[in-house]
C-alpha positions in Angstrom: -0.1 0.0 -0.1 2.7 2.4 0.7 5.9 1.1 -0.5 7.3 4.9 -1.0 6.2 6.4 2.2 9.6 6.2 4.2 10.9 8.9 1.6 8.1 11.0 2.6 9.2 10.9 6.4 13.2 11.2 5.6 11.9 14.6 4.3 9.4 15.3 6.8 7.4 13.3 9.0 3.6 13.9 7.5 1.1 11.0 8.2 -2.0 12.9 7.6 -3.4 10.1 8.5 -28.2 -11.0 -4.2 -27.7 -7.7 -6.5 -30.9 -6.3 -5.3 -30.7 -3.2 -3.2 -32.9 -2.2 -0.5 -36.2 -0.5 -1.6 -36.2 1.2 1.8 -34.2 2.3 4.6 -33.7 -0.1 7.5 -36.3 -0.6 9.8 -35.9 1.5 13.2 -35.6 -0.8 16.2 -38.2 -0.3 18.7 -37.7 0.4 22.2 -37.0 -2.8 24.4 -39.4 -3.7 27.3 -39.1 -6.1 29.9 -42.0 -8.7 30.8 -43.3 -8.3 34.4 -41.5 -11.1 36.5 -44.1 -13.5 38.2 -41.7 -14.3 41.0 -41.3 -10.7 42.2 -43.9 -8.2 42.6 -42.3 -4.9 41.8 -43.5 -1.5 40.6 -44.1 -1.1 37.0 -41.8 1.2 36.5 -38.9 -1.0 37.7 -40.2 -3.7 35.2 -39.4 -1.7 32.2 -36.0 -1.4 30.7 -34.6 1.9 30.1 -35.1 2.8 26.4 -32.2 1.2 24.1 -29.8 4.1 22.9 -30.0 3.8 18.9 -26.9 4.3 17.0 -26.7 6.3 14.0 -26.4 3.1 11.5 -30.0 1.9 13.5 -31.7 4.7 11.9 -29.8 6.0 8.8 -32.1 6.2 5.7 -31.4 4.7 2.4 -30.0 7.0 -0.4 -29.6 5.0 -3.6 -27.4 7.6 -5.2 -24.3 6.4 -3.7 -24.8 2.9 -4.3 -25.7 4.0 -8.1 -22.8 6.0 -8.5 -20.5 3.3 -6.9 -21.9 0.7 -9.3 -21.3 2.9 -12.2 -17.4 3.4 -11.4 -17.2 0.0 -10.6 -18.3 -1.3 -14.1 -21.6 -2.7 -12.8 -25.0 -2.6 -14.3 -27.5 -0.5 -12.5 -30.2 -2.0 -10.6 -33.9 -0.8 -11.7 -35.0 2.5 -11.3 -31.6 4.2 -11.3 -31.1 7.6 -12.7 -27.8 6.3 -14.5 -29.2 3.7 -16.5 -28.6 5.8 -19.8 -25.0 6.4 -19.1 -24.6 2.8 -19.5 -25.0 3.3 -23.5 -21.6 5.2 -23.5 -19.1 3.1 -25.6 -16.4 3.9 -23.1 -18.2 2.8 -20.1 -19.0 -0.6 -21.9 -15.3 -1.0 -22.4 -14.5 0.2 -19.0 -16.9 -2.6 -17.5 -15.5 -5.3 -19.5 -11.9 -4.6 -18.2 -13.1 -4.1 -14.7 -15.0 -7.5 -14.9 -11.9 -9.2 -16.1 -9.6 -7.4 -13.6 -11.9 -8.5 -10.8 -12.6 -12.0 -11.7 -8.6 -12.6 -11.5 -8.3 -10.6 -8.3 -11.2 -12.5 -6.7 -10.1 -16.0 -7.8 -6.3 -15.8 -6.9 -6.8 -13.5 -3.8 -10.2 -12.7 -2.5 -11.6 -16.1 -2.2 -8.4 -18.0 -0.9 -8.5 -15.2 1.7 -11.9 -15.7 3.0 -11.8 -19.3 2.9 -8.2 -18.9 5.2 -10.2 -16.6 7.4 -13.2 -19.1 8.0 -10.7 -21.4 9.5 -7.9 -19.3 11.1 -10.0 -16.0 12.2 -12.9 -18.3 13.2 -12.9 -17.3 16.9 -12.4 -13.6 15.7 -15.4 -13.9 13.8 -17.1 -15.2 16.9 -16.2 -12.3 18.8 -16.8 -9.9 16.2 -15.0 -6.9 17.5 -14.7 -3.7 15.7 -11.7 -3.4 13.3 -9.0 -0.9 13.9 -7.2 -0.5 10.6 -4.6 2.4 10.8 -2.2 3.2 7.8 -4.9 1.8 5.6 -5.5 4.2 3.0 -9.1 3.2 1.1 -8.3 -0.6 1.7 -11.7 -1.8 2.9 -11.3 -4.5 0.5 -8.8 -6.8 2.3 -10.0 -5.9 6.0 -13.7 -6.8 4.9 -12.6 -10.2 3.4 -10.8 -11.2 6.4 -13.6 -9.7 9.1 -16.5 -9.8 6.6 -19.3 -9.5 9.8 -17.6 -6.7 11.7 -20.1 -4.0 12.7 -17.7 -1.3 12.6 -14.4 -0.5 10.7 -12.0 2.4 11.6 -9.5 3.3 8.7 -7.2 6.0 9.2 -4.3 7.1 6.7 -2.9 10.1 5.0 -5.2 10.5 1.8 -8.2 12.7 2.0 -11.7 11.4 1.8 -12.8 13.3 -0.8 -16.4 12.7 -2.3 -18.2 10.5 -5.1 -18.4 12.3 -8.4 -21.8 14.4 -9.3 -22.6 12.4 -12.6 -25.5 14.4 -13.4 -23.5 17.5 -13.9 -20.7 16.1 -15.6 -20.1 16.2 -19.4 -19.7 13.0 -21.2 -16.0 13.6 -21.7 -15.4 14.6 -18.2 -16.9 11.0 -16.9 -14.8 9.0 -19.3 -11.7 10.8 -18.2 -13.0 9.9 -14.5 -13.3 6.4 -15.2 -10.0 6.0 -16.7 -8.5 7.7 -13.6 -10.5 5.6 -11.3 -9.5 2.3 -12.8 -6.0 3.5 -13.1 -5.8 4.2 -9.3 -6.5 0.5 -8.7 -3.9 -1.0 -10.8 -1.3 -1.9 -7.9 -4.3 -3.3 -5.7 -5.2 -5.7 -8.5 -1.8 -6.7 -9.1 0.2 -5.9 -5.9 -2.6 -6.0 -3.2 -1.7 -2.4 -1.8 -1.9 1.2 -2.8 1.5 3.3 -3.3 1.5 6.6 -1.5 3.1 8.7 -3.9 0.7 7.4 -6.6 -2.3 8.0 -4.5 -1.2 11.6 -3.7 -1.5 12.2 -7.5 -4.3 9.7 -8.6 -6.7 10.9 -5.8 -6.4 14.6 -6.3 -9.8 16.3 -6.5 -9.4 16.9 -10.3 -8.9 13.2 -10.6 -10.7 10.5 -8.6 -11.0 12.9 -5.6 -10.0 11.2 -2.4 -10.3 7.7 -1.0 -14.2 7.7 -0.9 -14.8 6.5 -4.3 -12.6 3.6 -4.0 -14.0 2.7 -0.8 -17.4 2.7 -2.1 -16.1 0.7 -5.3 -14.7 -2.1 -3.0 -18.0 -2.4 -1.5 -20.3 -2.8 -4.5 -17.7 -5.1 -6.1 -17.8 -7.5 -3.0 -21.6 -7.9 -3.2 -22.6 -4.9 -0.7 -25.2 -2.4 -0.9 -24.3 1.3 0.2 -27.1 2.6 2.1 -25.8 6.0 2.8 -22.6 8.3 2.9 -22.5 10.9 5.7 -19.8 13.4 7.0 -18.9 14.1 10.6 -16.6 16.2 12.7 -14.5 14.8 15.5 -14.6 16.7 18.6 -11.8 17.4 21.0 -13.6 15.1 23.6 -13.4 12.2 21.1 -17.3 12.5 20.1 -18.7 13.3 16.9 -21.0 15.8 15.4 -22.9 15.9 11.9 -21.6 18.4 9.3 -23.3 20.5 7.0 -22.7 19.6 3.1 -21.3 22.9 2.6 -18.7 22.4 5.1 -17.4 19.0 4.6 -13.5 18.3 5.0 -12.6 22.1 5.8 -11.2 21.2 9.2 -8.7 19.0 10.5 -10.8 15.8 12.0 -13.5 16.0 9.5 -14.4 12.5 8.3 -16.6 10.2 6.6 -19.0 7.5 7.5 -20.1 4.8 5.0 -23.2 2.8 5.8 -23.6 -0.5 4.1 -24.7 -4.1 4.3 -23.9 -7.4 2.5 -26.7 -8.4 0.0 -29.0 -10.6 1.4 -28.3 -9.5 4.9 -29.9 -7.1 7.1 -26.8 -5.9 9.3 -25.8 -2.4 8.6 -22.3 -2.0 8.8 -20.3 1.1 9.2 -16.9 2.3 7.8 -15.4 5.4 9.3 -12.5 7.0 7.3 -10.3 10.0 8.5 -7.2 11.8 7.0 -5.0 12.3 9.9 -1.4 12.2 11.2 -0.8 9.1 13.3 3.0 9.9 14.2 3.7 10.9 17.7 3.7 14.4 17.1 0.6 14.5 15.3 -1.5 12.7 18.1 0.0 14.9 20.5 -1.6 18.0 18.8 -4.8 16.1 18.1 -7.0 16.2 21.0 -9.7 14.8 19.4 -8.1 11.8 17.8 -5.9 11.1 21.0 -9.3 11.3 22.9 -11.3 8.8 20.7 -8.3 6.2 20.7 -8.1 6.3 24.4 -12.1 5.7 24.6 -11.6 3.2 22.1 -13.2 -0.3 23.1 -11.3 -3.5 22.6 -11.0 -4.2 19.0 -9.2 -6.2 16.5 -6.4 -4.4 14.6 -5.3 -5.1 11.1 -1.9 -3.8 9.6 -0.8 -4.4 5.9 2.0 -3.0 3.9 2.5 -0.2 6.5 5.8 0.9 5.4 7.4 -0.5 8.5 6.1 2.8 10.3 5.5 1.1 13.5 9.0 -0.2 13.6 10.3 3.7 14.5 10.5 5.7 17.5 8.0 8.7 16.0 5.4 6.0 16.2 5.6 4.9 19.3 2.2 6.4 20.6 0.1 4.4 17.9 2.2 1.2 18.6 1.5 1.3 22.3 -2.2 2.2 21.7 -2.8 -1.0 19.4 -1.2 -3.1 22.1 -3.6 -1.5 24.7 -6.6 -1.7 22.8 -6.5 -4.9 20.8 -8.1 -8.2 21.5 -6.2 -9.6 18.3 -3.8 -8.3 16.0 -3.4 -9.5 12.4 -0.5 -8.2 10.6 2.3 -8.7 8.2 6.0 -7.8 9.2 5.6 -4.1 8.3 3.1 -3.9 11.2 4.5 -3.9 14.9 8.0 -5.5 15.3 7.7 -9.0 16.9 10.1 -7.9 19.9 7.5 -5.2 21.0 4.7 -7.5 21.4 5.2 -9.3 25.0 5.3 -12.8 24.8 3.8 -13.2 28.4 0.6 -11.4 27.3 0.2 -12.8 23.9 -0.3 -15.9 21.7 1.0 -16.2 18.2 0.2 -18.0 15.1 2.7 -17.6 12.1 1.6 -18.0 8.5 3.7 -18.2 5.3 7.4 -17.4 5.1 9.5 -14.6 6.5 12.4 -13.3 4.6 14.5 -10.1 4.3 12.1 -7.0 3.5 11.9 -5.9 0.0 14.9 -3.4 -1.3 12.9 -0.2 -0.6 13.2 -0.6 3.0 16.5 -1.0 5.0 17.2 -1.8 9.0 13.8 -3.5 9.4 15.1 -7.0 9.6 13.8 -8.6 12.3 16.2 -11.6 13.8 13.7 -12.7 16.6 10.8 -13.0 13.9 13.2 -15.0 11.8 14.2 -17.5 14.5 10.2 -17.7 15.6 9.9 -19.2 12.0 12.4 -21.3 12.6 11.2 -22.6 15.8 9.0 -25.4 14.8 8.9 -26.8 18.5 7.2 -23.4 19.7 5.5 -22.3 16.6 3.9 -24.4 14.0 3.9 -22.2 11.0 1.2 -22.7 8.4 1.2 -22.2 4.9 -0.5 -19.1 3.6 -2.6 -19.8 0.3 -2.7 -16.4 -1.2 -0.2 -13.6 -2.0 -0.8 -10.4 0.0 2.0 -7.7 0.6 5.1 -6.4 -0.7 6.4 -9.6 -1.8 3.5 -9.9 -4.4 3.6 -12.6 -7.0 5.9 -14.8 -5.0 5.6 -17.2 -2.2 7.2 -14.9 0.6 4.3 -13.6 2.0 4.0 -13.6 5.9 1.4 -13.2 8.5 1.0 -13.0 12.0 -1.7 -13.3 14.5 -1.4 -12.5 18.1 -4.1 -13.0 20.4 -4.4 -11.5 24.0 -4.2 -14.1 26.8 -6.7 -14.2 29.2 
């Protein structure tokens, strides 16, 4: 994902951090009421539970334009009643759709299906607990996080790139739409082949005049993985770690403005929520950011996922984030670019090792882990299992690795 980000930090540390859609919004949940207990005669008011506090996903309404626009960008036919059916007649969109279908079929067969099958076995315990997913240094990569943890209620993604917005197709000329589709497809090229985004490319590809942020790519990943986007809303993270809704005309004008994407798997009633925020996750950035620091401090126990993270958590200027992950995680799933093996206390965590650990790719130096290599060689302590898919910087080889750490007790 961020194979060139170290170069950025040498100059200056700057991590900013069923095909049927629903016909109506999710049904609002009624207030829970307890039945009177025949064994104890209490006043009526004591036999009634306090009203359940509704979360925003419980009451969010369905706005189909987000799902329709995402399907158009993803080269997928519109569902019945869409305002964008006529745009599918364009010759370049037809070509775009065919190219996208071909690339996605290969991606699904070689990577996503093996990942999902692996997760059903190796992450079965995590699936049962179903904690929130904390994914720092993520870019727009909901694709792999959702494939591993498909039933999570909430996903929290934090990265350098701006959130942006989906295109307003109704007010774009045909050549503008064609250029947009080309830019969107090009920006996904590294994910199709390598499984990660390259930071310096994203800084160009996701500019406002091109794809305009991570949000379009997030939405493309969701609809292509058989989800329906319910709604997209913008918020601001307050200094106390709570959030407040933003007016449309004030979106992304301030630090800690972020976006929530509400979605559900087709055929499922569970509304899931993805939060994406551009932010600085380095020590200096977190120190200066009261809201994000408060949010992480108050964050419940979660599962942390780290992939293709440019080895940033190996460095001293990411100590705060590293410690927060170790404090707040019930489990950690990472490749060797995440938290170094030496920083995860062996008396507090159990480990599962997968794949093969080899010297990091040439773009990075000083990050080889002798203790992790020894762990992979210690077959008496660690029963290293095979990894049936390629995911990470050693793409296209059998030299991929994953480590799962589970908190003891």
